[in-house]
C-alpha positions in Angstrom: 151.4 160.3 27.1 153.9 161.5 24.2 154.8 164.9 23.7 153.6 166.2 20.5 154.9 168.8 18.1 151.5 169.2 16.7 147.8 167.6 17.2 147.9 165.6 14.0 150.8 164.0 14.5 150.4 162.9 18.2 147.8 160.1 16.6 150.6 158.6 14.5 153.1 158.8 17.4 154.4 155.1 18.8 154.8 154.7 22.9 158.5 154.6 23.2 158.6 152.3 25.5 159.5 154.2 28.2 156.1 155.9 28.4 153.3 153.3 29.7 154.2 149.9 31.5 152.5 146.9 30.0 150.2 146.4 32.7 149.1 150.0 32.8 148.5 150.6 29.0 146.3 147.1 29.5 144.5 148.7 32.1 143.8 152.3 30.2 142.6 149.7 27.3 140.1 147.7 29.3 139.1 150.8 31.0 138.5 152.0 27.1 136.7 148.8 26.3 134.2 149.3 29.1 133.4 153.1 28.1 132.8 151.7 24.5 130.4 148.9 26.1 128.6 151.7 28.0 128.4 153.8 24.7 127.0 151.0 22.8 124.3 150.5 25.9 123.2 153.7 25.6 122.6 153.4 22.0 120.7 150.2 22.5 118.5 152.2 24.8 117.7 154.8 22.6 116.9 152.5 20.1 114.7 150.5 22.5 113.0 154.2 23.0 113.8 153.8 27.2 113.1 156.0 29.5 115.3 159.4 28.8 115.8 159.8 32.5 117.5 156.0 32.3 119.5 157.0 29.4 120.6 160.8 30.8 121.7 158.6 33.8 124.1 156.2 31.5 125.1 159.0 29.4 126.5 160.9 32.5 128.0 157.5 33.6 129.9 157.0 30.4 131.2 160.9 30.8 132.3 160.2 34.5 134.2 157.1 33.5 135.7 159.1 30.3 136.9 162.6 32.5 138.5 159.4 34.9 140.2 158.2 32.4 141.5 161.7 31.1 142.6 162.6 34.4 144.9 159.4 34.6 146.6 159.9 31.4 147.1 163.2 32.2 148.8 162.1 35.3 150.6 159.6 33.7 151.7 161.9 30.8 153.1 164.8 33.6 154.9 162.1 35.5 156.6 160.4 32.2 156.8 162.6 29.4 156.9 165.6 30.7 159.8 164.4 33.3 161.8 163.1 30.4 161.3 166.4 28.7 162.8 168.4 31.4 165.6 166.2 31.7 166.5 166.1 28.4 166.1 170.2 28.6 163.1 170.3 26.5 160.9 171.7 29.5 159.9 174.8 27.7 158.3 173.4 25.0 156.5 170.7 26.9 155.2 173.5 29.3 153.7 175.2 26.6 152.1 171.8 25.4 150.9 171.1 28.8 149.0 174.5 29.0 147.5 173.6 25.7 146.4 170.4 27.0 144.8 172.2 30.4 142.9 174.7 28.1 141.7 172.3 25.8 140.2 169.7 28.6 139.0 172.0 31.4 
């Protein structure tokens, strides 16, 4: 994903074209929508007062799916954006950003 100078600005960045190929982007969107469906199903289960253990199992599945997606996004960011930063002599700044990402998501 795109390098960022601040957390708030990162949500405003656009894909530069070199980041994720359309098939990769489409796969991420499909996975995110599938996860969204899982979360909506959890809401329905709560509204229907389903068995708590069943709800918790669905929560675990959604968390696992989110974790898997975040790992793939991080891999993509590292292989594409971080590599580009090093090639354009912006590696040090990008390393610091990547370390912050690891701290946040670990």
